[in-house]
C-alpha positions as CSV (number, residue, x, y, z in Angstrom):
1,M,0.0,0.0,0.0
2,D,1.6,3.3,-1.1
3,H,1.0,6.3,1.1
4,G,3.3,8.6,-0.7
5,D,4.8,10.9,2.0
6,P,6.1,8.8,4.9
7,Q,5.7,11.9,7.2
8,R,1.9,11.4,6.7
9,L,2.1,8.2,8.8
10,E,4.5,9.6,11.4
11,P,1.6,10.3,13.9
12,L,1.1,6.5,14.1
13,R,4.6,5.8,15.4
14,G,4.4,4.4,19.0
15,R,0.6,4.3,19.0
16,R,-1.4,1.2,20.1
17,V,-4.2,0.1,17.8
18,L,-6.6,-2.7,18.4
19,L,-7.9,-4.1,15.2
20,G,-11.1,-6.1,15.4
21,V,-11.7,-8.3,12.3
22,G,-15.3,-9.2,11.6
23,G,-16.6,-12.1,9.6
24,G,-17.1,-10.8,6.1
25,I,-15.4,-11.5,2.8
26,A,-13.7,-8.1,3.0
27,A,-11.7,-9.3,6.0
28,F,-8.8,-10.0,3.6
29,K,-8.3,-6.2,3.3
30,L,-7.4,-6.0,6.9
31,A,-4.1,-7.9,6.4
32,G,-2.8,-5.0,4.2
33,L,-4.1,-2.5,6.8
34,A,-2.3,-4.4,9.6
35,S,0.9,-4.4,7.6
36,T,0.7,-0.7,7.0
37,L,0.1,0.0,10.7
38,V,3.0,-2.2,11.8
39,Q,5.4,-0.6,9.2
40,A,4.3,2.8,10.5
41,G,5.5,1.9,14.0
42,T,2.3,1.0,15.7
43,E,1.8,-1.8,18.2
44,T,-1.1,-3.5,16.5
45,T,-3.1,-6.2,18.3
46,V,-5.7,-8.2,16.3
47,A,-8.9,-9.7,17.7
48,M,-11.0,-11.9,15.3
49,S,-14.6,-13.1,15.4
50,E,-15.0,-16.9,14.8
51,A,-16.5,-16.1,11.4
52,A,-13.5,-13.9,10.5
53,T,-11.2,-16.9,11.0
54,R,-13.1,-18.6,8.1
55,F,-12.0,-15.9,5.7
56,V,-8.4,-15.1,7.0
57,T,-6.4,-17.2,9.4
58,P,-5.1,-15.9,12.7
59,L,-1.7,-17.0,11.6
60,T,-1.8,-14.3,8.8
61,F,-2.2,-11.6,11.4
62,E,0.2,-13.1,13.9
63,S,2.9,-13.2,11.1
64,I,2.2,-9.5,10.2
65,T,2.0,-8.1,13.7
66,G,4.4,-10.4,15.6
67,R,1.7,-10.6,18.3
68,A,-0.8,-13.3,19.4
69,V,-4.3,-12.9,18.0
70,Y,-7.3,-13.0,20.3
71,T,-9.9,-15.3,18.9
72,D,-11.7,-16.9,21.8
73,I,-12.9,-15.4,25.0
74,W,-12.6,-18.8,26.7
75,D,-9.0,-19.4,25.7
76,P,-7.1,-16.4,26.9
77,I,-3.5,-15.7,25.9
78,D,-2.6,-15.3,29.6
79,R,-4.8,-17.1,32.0
80,A,-3.7,-15.0,34.9
81,D,-4.9,-11.8,33.2
82,P,-8.4,-11.1,31.9
83,Q,-7.8,-10.5,28.2
84,H,-10.8,-8.4,27.5
85,V,-9.6,-5.8,30.0
86,R,-5.8,-6.0,29.5
87,L,-6.1,-5.8,25.7
88,V,-7.9,-2.5,25.8
89,R,-6.4,-0.8,28.8
90,E,-3.5,0.8,27.0
91,I,-4.8,1.2,23.4
92,D,-5.2,4.5,21.7
93,L,-7.9,3.5,19.3
94,M,-10.0,0.4,18.2
95,L,-11.1,-0.2,14.6
96,I,-13.7,-3.0,13.9
97,A,-13.8,-4.0,10.2
98,P,-15.5,-5.4,8.3
99,C,-18.4,-4.6,10.6
100,T,-21.2,-6.8,9.2
101,M,-24.9,-6.4,9.7
102,D,-24.9,-9.1,12.3
103,L,-22.0,-7.5,14.2
104,L,-23.6,-4.0,14.1
105,G,-26.7,-5.6,15.6
106,R,-24.8,-7.3,18.4
107,L,-22.9,-4.1,19.2
108,A,-26.0,-2.0,19.2
109,S,-27.7,-4.4,21.5
110,G,-24.8,-4.3,24.0
111,L,-24.1,-8.0,23.6
112,A,-20.6,-9.1,24.6
113,G,-20.3,-12.8,23.9
114,D,-17.5,-12.9,21.3
115,P,-14.0,-11.3,21.2
116,L,-15.0,-8.2,19.2
117,T,-18.2,-7.3,21.1
118,L,-16.5,-8.1,24.5
119,L,-13.5,-5.9,23.8
120,A,-15.7,-3.1,22.4
121,A,-17.7,-3.3,25.7
122,V,-14.7,-2.4,27.8
123,V,-13.2,0.4,25.6
124,D,-13.5,3.8,27.3
125,R,-14.9,5.7,24.3
126,D,-14.3,9.1,26.0
127,R,-10.5,8.6,25.5
128,Q,-10.2,5.7,23.1
129,P,-12.1,6.2,19.9
130,T,-13.9,3.1,18.6
131,L,-14.3,3.1,14.8
132,L,-16.7,0.9,12.9
133,A,-16.3,0.2,9.2
134,P,-19.5,-1.4,8.0
135,S,-19.4,-3.8,5.1
136,M,-22.3,-5.6,3.6
137,N,-24.2,-5.8,0.3
138,E,-26.5,-2.9,-0.8
139,V,-29.7,-4.6,0.3
140,M,-28.4,-5.2,3.8
141,W,-27.0,-1.7,4.0
142,R,-30.4,-0.2,3.2
143,Q,-32.3,-2.4,5.7
144,P,-34.2,-0.4,8.5
145,A,-32.5,-2.6,11.1
146,T,-29.1,-1.5,9.8
147,R,-30.1,2.2,9.9
148,R,-31.5,1.8,13.4
149,N,-28.4,0.1,14.7
150,L,-26.1,2.7,13.1
151,E,-28.1,5.5,14.8
152,Q,-27.8,3.7,18.2
153,L,-24.1,3.1,17.8
154,R,-23.5,6.7,17.0
155,R,-25.4,7.7,20.1
156,D,-23.3,5.3,22.1
157,G,-20.2,7.0,21.0
158,F,-18.9,4.8,18.2
159,V,-17.5,6.5,15.1
160,V,-19.0,5.1,11.9
161,I,-16.8,5.2,8.8
162,E,-19.2,5.4,5.8
163,P,-18.8,2.5,3.4
164,A,-17.7,2.9,-0.2
165,E,-19.7,2.2,-3.3
166,G,-18.6,-0.5,-5.8
167,W,-18.6,-4.1,-6.7
168,H,-19.4,-6.7,-3.9
169,A,-18.5,-10.3,-3.6
170,C,-22.2,-11.2,-4.1
171,R,-21.7,-9.9,-7.7
172,T,-23.8,-6.8,-7.2
173,G,-22.8,-3.1,-6.9
174,G,-23.7,-0.2,-4.8
175,P,-23.1,1.1,-1.3
176,G,-21.9,-1.1,1.5
177,R,-18.4,-1.9,0.3
178,L,-15.6,-1.8,2.9
179,P,-13.4,1.2,2.2
180,E,-9.9,0.4,1.0
181,P,-7.1,0.2,3.5
182,E,-5.8,3.7,2.6
183,A,-9.2,5.2,3.6
184,L,-9.2,3.2,6.9
185,V,-5.7,4.6,7.6
186,D,-7.0,8.1,7.0
187,A,-9.9,7.5,9.4
188,I,-7.4,6.2,12.1
189,L,-5.2,9.3,11.6
190,T,-8.2,11.6,11.8
191,H,-9.5,10.0,15.1
192,L,-6.3,9.3,17.0
193,P,-6.4,11.1,20.3
194,A,-3.8,13.6,21.1
195,R,-0.7,12.2,22.9
C-alpha cells in the first residue's frame, strides 16, 4: 500500500491500535491494513470473530503483527490476566472492520459474547475512539434494522466510517463496500487522540 509521503504516517509511530476483524469476505483487506500500521510503527493487536477466521487465518495476522491474535474469550492468551480488560487498557484506538450487519446488531444491543463485542464493551470511548467500518451488500446496507443500529451506535459514542460504493463479492454493486485500507488509515489518523 503506497501512502506517498512517509511523514503522513508519522503520527502512528508508537501508538497502540486494536484491530477487530469481523466475519465478512472483506476481512482480507485487513491484512494489508495491519501491515501498514506495523510498518508505520504502531503496536497493532488483532482480535477476530470466529466467522472472521473462516476468511483469513489468525496466523496471517500473527505473522504480520508479531503478536498473538485474540480469537476466543474462553481461551485467553494469559490465564492470569483477563484479556478483555488488558487488551484495551492501553490502546489509543480500536477499529472494527468489516463490521457486518450481524456485528452491528450485536454491538447496538450491548451483547458481549465474542471477542469483538466483548472488547468493544470495555473500551473507554471518551478517551479511546472506537471506529466501525460497516461492510455488507447494498440490500443489507439499506435495511431499516441497519439504519436503526447505526443510529444507536453513533449515540453510544462509536465513530462510523461510511462504506464505499462499488462491486461486492455477491456480484452486485452499490453502497456497503468496505473502504480500501488507505481510507481506513485516513480514518485512524483523523481520530487518533492527542498524545
